[in-house]
N, C-alpha and C positions, 0 to 999 in steps of 0.2 A: 579536591578536583584540580592542583595546580598541574599533574604530569598529563592531564584530558588535551588531546590532539585532536581527535578522530570523532566527528560526530555522525552517524549514519542512521538514515528516516527509512523505518517503514513508510509507505507511501498511501495506499488505498485506505480510506478512511482516517491515518493521520495527518496527512498532508492535504489531500482531496477528498471532498465531499464525494465518494461514488453513488451511494443511495439517491441524495438529489439530483445528482446528476444524470444517471438514467434515467429516470421517472420524468425530466424535464425534455429527453430525447425521444423517450416514448410516446409523449405527450405531444409534442413538436410534430411526430407522423401519424398522429390522429387514426391509432391504431383501433379505440374503441374497447381497450382495456381499464384494469385500474393498474397507472401508470407503478405506484409505490409497491404494488404486491409481485406486479411482474420485476421490479427492480430486486427484491427481496428472493425471488426464486431464484434468478439468474444467480446471484450471488451464493446461491445456498449451495450449487453445483460446484462451488470452486474448491474447496477442501476435497471433497471426493474426486473430484478428478485428478488431481495434484497426488492424491495418496495413491492412485492407477498406476503414476508415473513411477513413483519409491518403489511400490512393490512390484514392479516390473511386467505388468500388465500392458503398459503402454513402454516405448521407446522414448528417449528425451522428444518433450512435445511442449513449444512454449506458450504462454499463455494466451496469446492471440488466439491460436488453434486451439485450446481448451477452452477457451471463451466462445468459438464458432460449435464446437462441440455441442458445450453444455444450452446454447441459444436453440441450436437446429432441437435437440428435445424438449425443451419446455415450450417452443413456439405453438405443438399441437397443443399441450395443457392449456392455453391462451385459446387457441380456436385460429389460432394464425398461420397455418399449415401453407396458406395461399400467398405466401408474401414470396416474391420470387429472389434471384442471387443479388440485383443490386439493392435493393433494401434489405437482403440480409447483411451483406456486406456492409451498408451504412451503419445499421446499427450496430453489429458487431465494432465498429471502429468509433463507438461512442466511450467505450472507454478509452481510446487517447484525446478525449476532448472534455475529459473530468473538471470541474471547477475546484479552484482550492478554496480551504478555509477562509474567511475574512483576516484572519490573523497573519497566514500561512508565509507571503511574500514577504510580508515588513520582518515577522519575526526571523526566518531564514536570513534574510541581509543582515538582522544584527548580529545573529550569531555567527554567520561567514566573516565577521571583522576579525577573529579571535580563532576561529576553529577550521578546520577543513571540514565542509561539508557534504557528503554524498547521498545517494540513494542506495537503499539496501532493501529492495523487492523483488518479488516474484513475479512481476511485470517483465515481459521481454524489452530489450534496447531500443526500440524501432516505438513498441508504443512510449516508455519512459521519455523518450527524448521529443516526441511530438508534443506530450501532455507537457512539460518543462517548457518547450517552446510558446504554447497557446498560452501558457497561465504565468510565464515570465518568473519560475522559478530558478533563482540564481545559485544552481548546483557547480561545484568546483568539479564533480566527475558523477556520472551516473553509471551505478553497477547494479547488476540483476543478478537473479538465480541463473538467468541464461549466461553470465560469464563463466559460472564455477558448474553447472551442468547440475545443481542441486536445487530443490526447493527448501525453503525454510519451512519446519525448524532444523534441516539437518545441520551439522557442525560446519561442512565445508562451507557455508555460505557466511559466518560470523566471521569466524577464523579465516576465511579468505579476502574480508576487510581489512584487516591488520596486515596480511601478508602484501596485499598491494600497496600498502603507504608502508610498508617497513616497520612498523610500529608493534608494540604488545598486545594481545589484548587488552590488556588494563588501562591502554592509555587511548580506547576506542570505547564511544558509549552506542547503544543501539538508544533512539529515541522512537517509542511506538505506541499506540494507543491500543494494544492487543496484551494484554499480560503472557497468553501463552508464548508471544514471539520474544517478549522479553526475557521469560523463564529461559528459552533456549540460549537467547545470549548469553544470560548469567552462566548458564553450564559450562558456557564456553571459557569464560572469564572476563566478560564485557563488563562494562560498568551500563547500568540503566535508567532510564528515563520514561518514566510513563504520563502520556498525556490526556488529558481527559475530553474526549469526542464524544459528548452527550446525545448529537443528533446522529451518529453514525449511519444506526440504522432506520432513521428517520423519526416521525413524531411519535410514532406506537412501537418504538423499539425499547427494548430494557437492558442496558448499558451498566455493567458493573465500574462504577467510578472508586470505587472506596481505595481507600490508602492500603499499601502493601509496602510496608517498613523491609520488605525484602529486597526491593529497588532504592537505589540512590536515589533520585529525584520521582517529584511527583510534580505536575506543573497544569495549571489549566487552561494554558494554552502555548503558543512559541514565545509569544511578549514575555508571558509570568518565566519560561525557563530561561529566556536570553539574560534576565534579571537575576534570576538565581545564580546563574553561570557568571555574571559579570560584565555583560555586554551592553 
């Protein structure tokens, strides 16, 4: 790893707890629904919505707007069609207020001492900036699919990180809790680190935490990753 220079981080699920945070926001609004089921249903629309952009059914659409489209669709399923516009806007912005995992801020600070650290998220720039400000995430730079006008796993996203920092793909590592994301980075020549997030989908979630020898590193959390990288 001596030539490694840049660590790019997936954010939703890897750095922040989207499921627990969305469920907390739903509970705080006292909507009278199963908050964990609502969070799961909202996230379930994420990949299909991005696929519509990739396939050309939608023009470029940022994640805030995709989240709102999904939200409007699932409110009826949960008997919440009566929510007014201010309530819908407030709920949609919950994605800007996601809580970091307990190790995230400390681990990122350790990694930042040795490496350039940035986001590589499908989240849009405003969302990622607001999230970082609230949670104290110490990024050197916020990069988003919005910058490249492509959603992961399109190669333009992974290769775009290396291009931004004028380094080779092999000098860049993607850190993520999602194996499909890591495989996309790997196909582009990036190094890869899988981070376990067993509660990403809540207490009832079924997360694959098995070790994959194809990835360069496997870490239990960011502090473990920092230790493996000598930070």
